[in-house]
C-alpha positions as CSV (number, residue, x, y, z in Angstrom):
1,X,29.3,3.0,13.6
2,X,25.5,3.4,13.7
3,X,24.0,5.9,16.1
4,X,21.7,4.5,18.9
5,X,18.7,6.3,19.8
6,X,16.7,5.8,23.0
7,X,12.8,5.7,22.9
8,X,12.6,9.2,24.4
9,X,15.2,10.5,21.7
10,X,13.1,8.9,18.9
11,X,10.0,10.5,20.4
12,X,11.6,13.8,20.4
13,X,12.6,13.4,16.7
14,X,9.1,12.6,15.7
15,X,7.9,15.9,17.2
16,X,10.3,17.9,14.9
17,X,9.9,19.0,11.3
18,X,13.3,17.3,10.4
19,X,13.5,14.7,7.6
20,X,13.8,11.1,8.6
21,X,12.7,7.6,7.7
22,X,11.6,5.1,10.3
23,X,11.9,1.6,9.0
24,X,10.9,-1.6,10.6
25,X,12.9,-4.5,9.2
26,X,10.7,-7.4,10.1
27,X,8.5,-9.2,7.5
28,X,5.1,-7.7,7.1
29,X,3.3,-10.6,8.9
30,X,5.4,-10.0,12.1
31,X,5.4,-6.2,11.7
32,X,1.5,-6.1,11.8
33,X,1.5,-7.7,15.4
34,X,3.2,-4.6,17.1
35,X,4.8,-1.8,15.6
36,X,5.4,2.1,16.0
37,X,2.8,4.5,14.5
38,X,4.8,6.0,11.7
39,X,7.0,2.9,10.9
40,X,7.1,1.8,7.4
41,X,7.7,-1.9,6.7
42,X,10.9,-2.6,5.0
43,X,12.0,-6.2,5.6
44,X,15.8,-6.9,5.8
45,X,15.7,-9.5,3.0
46,X,13.7,-7.3,0.8
47,X,15.7,-4.0,1.4
48,X,17.3,-3.7,-2.0
49,X,14.0,-4.1,-3.7
50,X,12.0,-1.5,-1.6
51,X,14.4,1.2,-0.4
52,X,14.7,3.3,-3.5
53,X,11.0,3.9,-3.4
54,X,10.5,4.3,0.2
55,X,13.6,6.3,1.1
56,X,15.2,7.6,-2.3
57,X,17.6,10.1,-0.8
58,X,20.7,8.2,0.6
59,X,21.7,11.1,2.9
60,X,18.3,11.0,4.8
61,X,18.6,10.1,8.4
62,X,17.3,6.5,8.7
63,X,16.1,5.0,12.1
64,X,15.9,1.2,12.1
65,X,13.7,-0.8,14.4
66,X,12.5,-4.4,14.9
67,X,10.9,-6.2,17.9
68,X,13.8,-6.1,20.3
69,X,17.1,-5.6,18.4
70,X,17.5,-9.1,16.6
71,X,17.9,-7.8,13.0
72,X,18.7,-4.2,13.1
73,X,22.6,-4.6,13.3
74,X,22.5,-6.6,10.1
75,X,19.9,-4.2,8.6
76,X,22.2,-1.2,9.4
77,X,25.2,-2.8,7.9
78,X,23.4,-3.6,4.7
79,X,21.9,0.0,4.4
80,X,25.4,1.3,4.8
81,X,26.6,-1.0,2.0
82,X,23.8,0.3,-0.2
83,X,25.1,3.8,0.2
84,X,23.0,5.3,3.2
85,X,25.2,7.5,5.1
86,X,23.2,8.4,8.2
87,X,21.8,5.2,9.9
88,X,20.5,4.9,13.4
89,X,19.1,2.0,15.7
90,X,16.4,2.2,18.2
91,X,17.9,0.6,21.3
92,X,15.7,-2.4,22.5
93,X,13.4,-2.1,19.5
94,X,9.5,-2.0,19.7
95,X,9.5,-3.6,23.1
96,X,11.7,-1.0,24.6
97,X,9.5,1.7,23.1
98,X,6.5,0.1,24.6
99,X,8.1,-0.4,27.9
100,X,8.7,3.4,27.9
101,X,5.0,4.0,27.9
102,X,4.8,4.8,24.1
103,X,1.9,3.4,22.1
104,X,2.3,0.5,19.8
105,X,-0.1,-0.4,17.0
106,X,-1.3,-3.5,15.0
107,X,-2.2,-4.0,11.4
108,X,-1.3,-1.9,8.3
109,X,-1.7,1.6,6.9
110,X,-2.2,2.8,10.5
111,X,-1.7,6.6,10.0
112,X,-4.2,6.6,7.2
113,X,-6.8,4.6,9.0
114,X,-6.4,6.5,12.1
115,X,-7.1,9.5,10.0
116,X,-10.2,8.1,8.5
117,X,-11.7,7.6,12.0
118,X,-10.9,11.2,12.7
119,X,-12.6,12.3,9.5
120,X,-15.8,10.5,10.3
121,X,-16.1,12.0,13.7
122,X,-15.1,15.5,13.0
123,X,-16.7,16.0,9.6
124,X,-19.7,13.9,10.6
125,X,-19.6,11.8,7.5
126,X,-23.0,10.2,7.0
127,X,-23.3,6.5,6.8
128,X,-25.7,3.6,6.0
129,X,-25.7,0.1,7.6
130,X,-25.6,-2.9,5.6
131,X,-29.1,-3.8,6.7
132,X,-30.3,-0.3,5.7
133,X,-28.6,-0.6,2.3
134,X,-30.0,-4.0,1.7
135,X,-33.6,-2.8,2.5
136,X,-33.2,0.1,0.0
137,X,-32.0,-2.1,-2.7
138,X,-34.9,-4.5,-2.1
139,X,-37.1,-1.5,-2.6
140,X,-35.4,-0.4,-5.7
141,X,-34.7,3.1,-4.3
142,X,-32.8,5.6,-6.4
143,X,-29.3,4.9,-5.5
144,X,-25.9,3.9,-6.8
145,X,-23.1,1.8,-5.1
146,X,-19.7,3.0,-5.8
147,X,-16.8,0.8,-4.6
148,X,-13.7,3.1,-3.8
149,X,-11.0,0.3,-3.9
150,X,-8.6,-0.5,-6.7
151,X,-9.7,-2.7,-9.7
152,X,-8.0,-5.8,-8.4
153,X,-9.6,-5.7,-5.1
154,X,-12.9,-5.1,-6.7
155,X,-12.5,-8.1,-9.0
156,X,-11.9,-10.4,-6.1
157,X,-15.3,-9.5,-4.5
158,X,-17.9,-6.6,-4.6
159,X,-21.4,-5.7,-3.5
160,X,-24.3,-6.8,-5.6
161,X,-24.8,-4.2,-8.2
162,X,-21.7,-2.0,-7.2
163,X,-19.6,-0.1,-9.7
164,X,-15.9,0.2,-9.2
165,X,-14.7,3.8,-9.0
166,X,-11.6,4.1,-6.9
167,X,-11.5,6.9,-4.5
168,X,-9.0,9.1,-6.5
169,X,-11.4,8.8,-9.5
170,X,-14.6,9.7,-7.7
171,X,-14.4,13.4,-8.1
172,X,-13.4,13.1,-11.7
173,X,-16.1,10.7,-12.9
174,X,-18.8,11.1,-10.4
175,X,-21.4,12.7,-12.8
176,X,-21.2,9.8,-15.2
177,X,-22.5,7.4,-12.4
178,X,-24.8,9.9,-10.7
179,X,-26.1,12.5,-13.2
180,X,-29.4,12.7,-11.3
181,X,-28.8,15.0,-8.3
182,X,-31.6,13.1,-6.4
183,X,-29.6,9.8,-6.6
184,X,-28.2,8.5,-3.3
185,X,-24.5,7.8,-3.7
186,X,-23.3,5.0,-1.3
187,X,-19.6,4.6,-1.1
188,X,-18.0,1.3,0.1
189,X,-14.8,-0.5,0.6
190,X,-13.8,-3.6,2.4
191,X,-13.9,-2.1,5.8
192,X,-14.2,1.5,6.9
193,X,-11.4,3.9,5.8
194,X,-12.0,4.1,2.1
195,X,-15.8,4.2,2.4
196,X,-15.4,7.2,4.8
197,X,-13.0,9.0,2.6
198,X,-14.8,8.5,-0.5
199,X,-18.1,9.7,0.9
200,X,-16.4,12.7,2.5
201,X,-14.7,13.5,-0.8
202,X,-18.1,14.1,-2.3
203,X,-19.4,16.0,0.6
204,X,-16.4,18.3,0.6
205,X,-17.0,19.0,-3.1
206,X,-20.6,20.0,-2.2
207,X,-22.4,17.7,-4.6
208,X,-26.0,18.1,-4.6
209,X,-26.6,14.4,-4.2
210,X,-27.2,12.7,-0.8
211,X,-24.1,10.7,0.1
212,X,-23.4,7.9,2.7
213,X,-20.5,5.7,3.6
214,X,-21.3,2.0,4.0
215,X,-20.6,1.4,7.6
216,X,-18.3,-1.7,7.8
217,X,-18.1,-2.1,4.1
218,X,-18.3,-5.5,2.6
219,X,-17.4,-6.9,6.0
220,X,-20.6,-5.7,7.3
221,X,-22.5,-7.2,4.4
222,X,-21.0,-10.7,5.0
223,X,-21.5,-10.3,8.8
224,X,-25.3,-9.7,7.9
225,X,-25.4,-13.1,6.1
226,X,-25.5,-11.9,2.5
227,X,-23.1,-12.9,-0.4
228,X,-20.7,-10.9,-2.5
229,X,-20.3,-11.0,-6.3
230,X,-16.9,-12.0,-7.9
231,X,-15.0,-11.4,-11.1
232,X,-16.5,-8.0,-11.9
233,X,-14.8,-5.1,-13.7
234,X,-16.1,-1.5,-14.4
235,X,-15.0,0.4,-17.4
236,X,-14.4,3.9,-16.2
237,X,-16.3,6.4,-18.6
238,X,-14.6,9.6,-19.6
239,X,-16.0,12.7,-17.8
240,X,-17.9,15.4,-19.6
241,X,-16.1,18.8,-19.7
242,X,-19.2,20.6,-18.4
243,X,-19.6,18.4,-15.5
244,X,-16.0,18.9,-14.4
245,X,-16.3,22.7,-14.3
246,X,-18.1,23.0,-10.9
247,X,-15.7,20.3,-9.4
248,X,-12.5,22.2,-10.6
249,X,-14.0,25.5,-9.1
250,X,-14.7,23.9,-5.7
251,X,-11.3,22.3,-5.7
252,X,-9.6,25.6,-6.5
253,X,-11.4,26.9,-3.5
254,X,-10.1,24.0,-1.4
255,X,-6.5,24.6,-2.6
256,X,-6.6,28.2,-1.6
257,X,-8.0,27.3,1.7
258,X,-5.1,24.9,2.4
259,X,-2.5,27.0,0.7
260,X,-1.4,24.3,-1.7
261,X,0.6,26.0,-4.6
262,X,1.7,24.8,-8.0
263,X,5.1,24.7,-9.2
264,X,6.6,24.8,-12.7
265,X,9.2,22.7,-14.3
266,X,12.1,24.8,-13.2
267,X,11.3,24.5,-9.6
268,X,10.5,20.8,-9.9
269,X,14.0,20.2,-11.5
270,X,15.7,22.4,-8.8
271,X,14.2,20.3,-6.1
272,X,15.1,17.0,-7.8
273,X,18.8,18.2,-7.8
274,X,18.6,19.4,-4.2
275,X,20.9,17.1,-2.1
276,X,19.6,18.2,1.3
277,X,15.9,17.5,0.8
278,X,13.8,14.4,-0.4
279,X,11.2,14.8,-3.1
280,X,8.5,12.4,-3.9
281,X,6.9,12.8,-7.4
282,X,3.5,11.0,-7.9
283,X,1.2,10.6,-10.9
284,X,-2.2,9.8,-9.3
285,X,-4.2,8.9,-12.4
286,X,-5.1,5.4,-13.5
287,X,-2.5,2.8,-14.3
288,X,-3.5,2.9,-18.0
289,X,-3.3,6.6,-18.1
290,X,0.2,6.4,-16.4
291,X,1.6,3.8,-18.8
292,X,0.3,5.6,-21.8
293,X,2.4,8.7,-20.9
294,X,3.9,10.2,-17.7
295,X,6.3,12.7,-16.6
296,X,9.9,11.1,-16.5
297,X,10.9,10.1,-13.0
298,X,7.2,10.1,-11.6
299,X,6.0,7.2,-9.8
300,X,2.4,5.9,-10.1
301,X,0.2,5.9,-6.9
302,X,-3.4,6.0,-7.7
303,X,-4.9,8.9,-5.6
304,X,-7.2,6.9,-3.4
305,X,-4.5,4.5,-2.4
306,X,-1.9,7.1,-1.8
307,X,-4.1,8.6,0.8
308,X,-5.1,5.0,2.1
309,X,-1.4,3.7,2.4
310,X,1.0,6.7,2.8
311,X,3.3,4.3,4.8
312,X,3.7,2.0,1.9
313,X,4.5,4.8,-0.7
314,X,6.8,7.0,1.3
315,X,8.8,6.5,4.5
316,X,10.5,9.9,4.8
317,X,8.8,12.0,7.3
318,X,8.7,15.7,6.4
319,X,9.7,15.3,2.8
320,X,8.4,17.3,-0.1
321,X,5.5,15.8,-2.2
322,X,4.7,16.8,-5.7
323,X,1.6,15.5,-7.4
324,X,1.5,15.7,-11.3
325,X,-1.8,17.5,-12.2
326,X,-3.0,16.6,-15.7
327,X,-6.6,17.5,-15.3
328,X,-7.2,19.9,-12.4
329,X,-9.1,17.4,-10.4
330,X,-7.5,14.2,-9.3
331,X,-4.2,15.7,-8.1
332,X,-5.7,18.6,-6.3
333,X,-8.3,16.3,-4.5
334,X,-5.3,14.0,-3.4
335,X,-3.3,16.9,-2.3
336,X,-6.0,18.3,-0.2
337,X,-6.4,14.9,1.6
338,X,-2.6,14.7,2.1
339,X,-2.6,18.3,3.7
340,X,-5.3,17.2,6.1
341,X,-3.2,14.2,7.1
342,X,-0.5,16.4,8.2
343,X,1.9,16.6,5.2
344,X,3.0,20.2,5.1
345,X,5.0,20.5,1.8
346,X,2.5,19.3,-0.9
347,X,2.7,20.8,-4.4
348,X,1.0,20.4,-7.8
349,X,3.0,20.1,-10.9
350,X,1.0,20.9,-14.0
351,X,3.3,19.6,-16.8
352,X,3.7,21.9,-20.0
353,X,1.4,21.1,-22.8
354,X,4.4,19.9,-24.9
355,X,6.2,18.1,-22.1
356,X,8.2,15.0,-23.1
357,X,6.5,11.9,-21.6
358,X,7.7,8.4,-20.9
359,X,5.5,5.3,-21.5
360,X,5.3,1.9,-20.0
361,X,5.2,0.8,-16.3
362,X,7.0,2.4,-13.6
363,X,10.7,1.2,-13.6
364,X,11.8,-0.6,-10.4
365,X,15.2,0.5,-9.4
366,X,16.9,-2.2,-7.4
367,X,19.8,-1.3,-5.2
368,X,22.8,-3.5,-5.3
369,X,24.8,-4.6,-2.3
370,X,28.3,-4.7,-3.6
371,X,29.4,-7.4,-1.1
372,X,26.8,-9.8,-2.7
373,X,27.0,-11.7,-6.1
374,X,24.4,-11.4,-8.6
375,X,22.5,-14.5,-8.9
376,X,21.9,-16.0,-12.5
377,X,18.6,-16.4,-14.4
378,X,17.0,-19.4,-15.7
379,X,14.1,-19.2,-18.2
380,X,10.7,-20.6,-17.4
381,X,11.3,-23.5,-19.9
382,X,14.6,-24.4,-18.2
383,X,12.9,-24.2,-14.9
384,X,10.1,-26.5,-15.8
385,X,12.5,-29.0,-17.3
386,X,14.5,-29.0,-14.0
387,X,11.3,-29.3,-12.1
388,X,10.3,-32.3,-14.1
389,X,13.6,-34.0,-13.7
390,X,13.5,-33.2,-10.0
391,X,17.0,-31.5,-10.4
392,X,15.7,-28.3,-8.7
393,X,13.3,-27.1,-5.8
394,X,11.2,-24.2,-6.6
395,X,10.5,-21.7,-3.8
396,X,8.1,-18.8,-4.2
397,X,9.3,-15.9,-1.9
398,X,6.9,-13.2,-2.7
399,X,3.4,-13.3,-1.0
400,X,1.8,-16.3,0.5
401,X,-1.7,-14.9,-0.3
402,X,-0.9,-14.7,-4.0
403,X,0.9,-18.2,-3.9
404,X,-2.4,-19.7,-2.4
405,X,-4.4,-18.3,-5.3
406,X,-2.1,-19.6,-8.1
407,X,1.5,-20.8,-8.0
408,X,4.0,-22.8,-10.1
409,X,3.3,-26.6,-9.8
410,X,5.4,-28.3,-7.1
411,X,6.7,-25.0,-5.7
412,X,6.7,-24.3,-2.0
413,X,6.4,-20.9,-0.3
414,X,8.9,-19.6,2.2
415,X,9.1,-16.0,3.6
416,X,12.6,-14.7,2.8
417,X,13.8,-14.3,6.2
418,X,13.4,-18.1,6.9
419,X,14.2,-19.6,3.6
420,X,17.6,-20.6,4.7
421,X,16.2,-22.7,7.4
422,X,14.5,-25.1,4.7
423,X,17.8,-25.7,2.7
424,X,20.4,-28.2,3.1
425,X,24.0,-27.4,1.5
426,X,24.5,-31.2,1.3
427,X,21.6,-31.2,-1.4
428,X,23.1,-30.6,-4.9
429,X,19.8,-29.7,-6.4
430,X,19.4,-26.2,-7.7
431,X,17.3,-23.8,-5.7
432,X,15.1,-21.8,-8.1
433,X,13.4,-18.8,-6.7
434,X,10.3,-17.0,-8.1
435,X,8.5,-13.9,-7.4
436,X,5.6,-12.0,-9.2
437,X,8.0,-10.8,-12.0
438,X,11.2,-12.2,-11.0
439,X,13.0,-9.1,-9.8
440,X,12.6,-9.7,-6.0
441,X,13.5,-13.4,-6.6
442,X,16.9,-12.4,-8.0
443,X,17.4,-10.2,-4.9
444,X,16.9,-13.0,-2.6
445,X,18.7,-15.6,-4.8
446,X,21.8,-13.3,-4.6
447,X,21.7,-13.4,-0.9
448,X,21.5,-17.3,-0.9
449,X,24.4,-17.5,-3.3
450,X,26.5,-15.5,-0.9
451,X,25.7,-18.0,1.8
452,X,26.8,-20.9,-0.4
453,X,23.6,-22.2,-1.8
454,X,23.2,-23.0,-5.6
455,X,20.5,-20.5,-6.1
456,X,19.1,-19.0,-9.3
457,X,16.1,-16.9,-10.2
458,X,13.4,-17.7,-12.7
459,X,13.3,-14.9,-15.4
460,X,9.9,-13.2,-15.5
461,X,8.7,-15.0,-12.5
462,X,5.4,-16.5,-12.0
463,X,3.9,-14.2,-14.6
464,X,6.2,-15.5,-17.2
465,X,5.5,-19.0,-16.1
466,X,1.7,-18.5,-16.4
467,X,2.1,-16.7,-19.8
468,X,4.0,-19.8,-21.1
469,X,1.0,-21.8,-19.9
470,X,3.1,-24.0,-17.8
471,X,1.7,-26.2,-15.0
472,X,0.3,-24.3,-12.0
473,X,-1.6,-25.3,-8.8
474,X,-3.3,-23.5,-6.1
475,X,-3.8,-23.9,-2.3
476,X,-2.1,-23.4,0.9
477,X,-0.5,-26.8,1.4
478,X,3.0,-25.6,0.2
479,X,3.2,-22.6,2.6
480,X,6.1,-23.3,5.0
481,X,6.2,-20.0,6.9
482,X,2.5,-19.5,8.0
483,X,1.6,-15.8,8.1
484,X,5.2,-14.4,8.5
485,X,5.0,-12.4,5.3
486,X,1.4,-11.1,5.7
487,X,-1.6,-11.1,7.9
488,X,-4.5,-13.0,6.6
489,X,-7.7,-11.1,6.8
490,X,-11.2,-12.8,7.2
491,X,-11.4,-12.5,3.3
492,X,-8.7,-15.1,2.9
493,X,-11.1,-17.5,4.8
494,X,-14.2,-16.6,3.0
495,X,-13.8,-19.2,0.3
496,X,-14.0,-22.0,2.9
497,X,-17.7,-22.5,3.7
498,X,-17.4,-24.8,6.5
499,X,-19.3,-23.6,9.8
500,X,-16.1,-23.6,11.9
501,X,-14.3,-21.5,9.2
502,X,-17.0,-19.0,9.0
503,X,-16.9,-18.4,12.7
504,X,-13.2,-17.7,12.5
505,X,-13.9,-15.3,9.5
506,X,-16.5,-13.4,11.4
507,X,-14.4,-13.0,14.5
508,X,-11.7,-11.5,12.4
509,X,-14.1,-9.1,10.7
510,X,-15.6,-7.9,14.0
511,X,-12.1,-7.6,15.6
512,X,-10.9,-5.6,12.6
513,X,-13.9,-3.2,12.6
514,X,-13.5,-2.7,16.4
515,X,-9.8,-2.0,16.1
516,X,-10.4,0.7,13.5
517,X,-12.9,2.4,15.8
518,X,-10.5,2.3,18.7
519,X,-7.7,4.0,16.8
520,X,-9.2,7.4,17.8
521,X,-8.4,6.4,21.5
522,X,-5.1,4.9,20.7
523,X,-3.6,8.0,18.9
524,X,-4.3,10.2,21.9
525,X,-1.7,8.4,23.8
526,X,2.2,9.1,23.8
527,X,4.0,7.8,20.7
528,X,1.6,8.9,17.9
529,X,2.3,12.6,17.2
530,X,-0.4,13.1,14.5
531,X,-0.8,16.4,12.7
532,X,-4.4,15.7,11.3
533,X,-6.3,18.7,10.2
534,X,-9.9,17.7,9.3
535,X,-11.7,19.9,7.0
536,X,-15.4,20.3,8.1
537,X,-17.5,22.0,5.3
């Protein structure tokens, strides 16, 4: 039997230093409408795929929540079948929490975004408006625009003339983009948070350059009536050793200030083996560096994104965090930010020079529910032949935004929690599922097989389909479940240039930017026990 917690009991738990994971089992597009501050989204149908990364220790106390108790019983039973031994349910769900006077939140990455707002106010992060930046560009002033988002986001859209230097790379490579101490450095993102954190990173390092965050990011640029560039990619230059020396020295000061220690291999291995505590081990370098050689068992989380989206990388509150420190810059800078966010046990792990490293992408460990069969695979060639003969229906169950950009021809999209409602057991055609790499597709296909549907997963997923140059299409016409799996931002509407669409886009932009500003007031209310400790140089 699962334990049941009242809202007041969960509130008390959040105030302690005990380890626990708070998981909301709804699909992300439903989660974003109303959820608890520290909840991580772990949808019921995707649990096997997500849990090992979100809450890797199976004896960690896990608290499950949904809107009002519709799915938590099934989710708790599944967690127990997956080996989790301490599962509790929030009675009455998010609505009961709200009814007890505790605050609820919308959107994603709320703790990180609320923290960014605190940083801007307390550290007095300087900023420029889009109009001011545009004027300075027109006047050809001495400035450089650095976009702190990941490369894939930058590729989708960017400011004219901007360079992509993800926030985690800023302290490591800043000299290569702004060698002149008189150059104004403008840091931007899509909205507010990464602009603020990126700019304040450089301020905290006491660079001689003037620094500013772009207020409202690329949203403010579009709202002002200007256009963005697309399809750009920045090759990150290797830093010069002499340029890194003062950065390392300053970071050592910050590490001492926040009492952030280093650990050796013996300590790391002891913590890995400890059954009573959770340990997350992250490599915060670029994906290319990680794949070229990383400490075995470490996960890749680019430093800027780890700070931006802590709730998507780790769900266990009060766990230990170790960051692999290869260069004395990127991991220490990330650790300093995590400590300010309230993570108390953050450590640096400098691997020995002769350490054995693994190569390749981060392995995905999918948990298996022993009560479910394992769905079979079909190759992309077999799937295409079945599609052409109309002997199968193809469903994408991954992300509707990615589906709209490019998907398998004739495929439909359905969020996993609703896919069964679109199937008919009297139809003898195969149900073929696809996801980006096929892994999630097999998880969902196995659940459908258990329910009596003839489901298979496409080996290698949509990536393999595209690599084989098989027919694809684009557009939202095949999306059956609306925004259940994700919440569309104004950027998803930006391609449609009709006047009515632009009005909706701008309304979403303005609402989003105001929501971020309002987070400071929200986190003062009961239900959001933040431990922010902003450094003010």
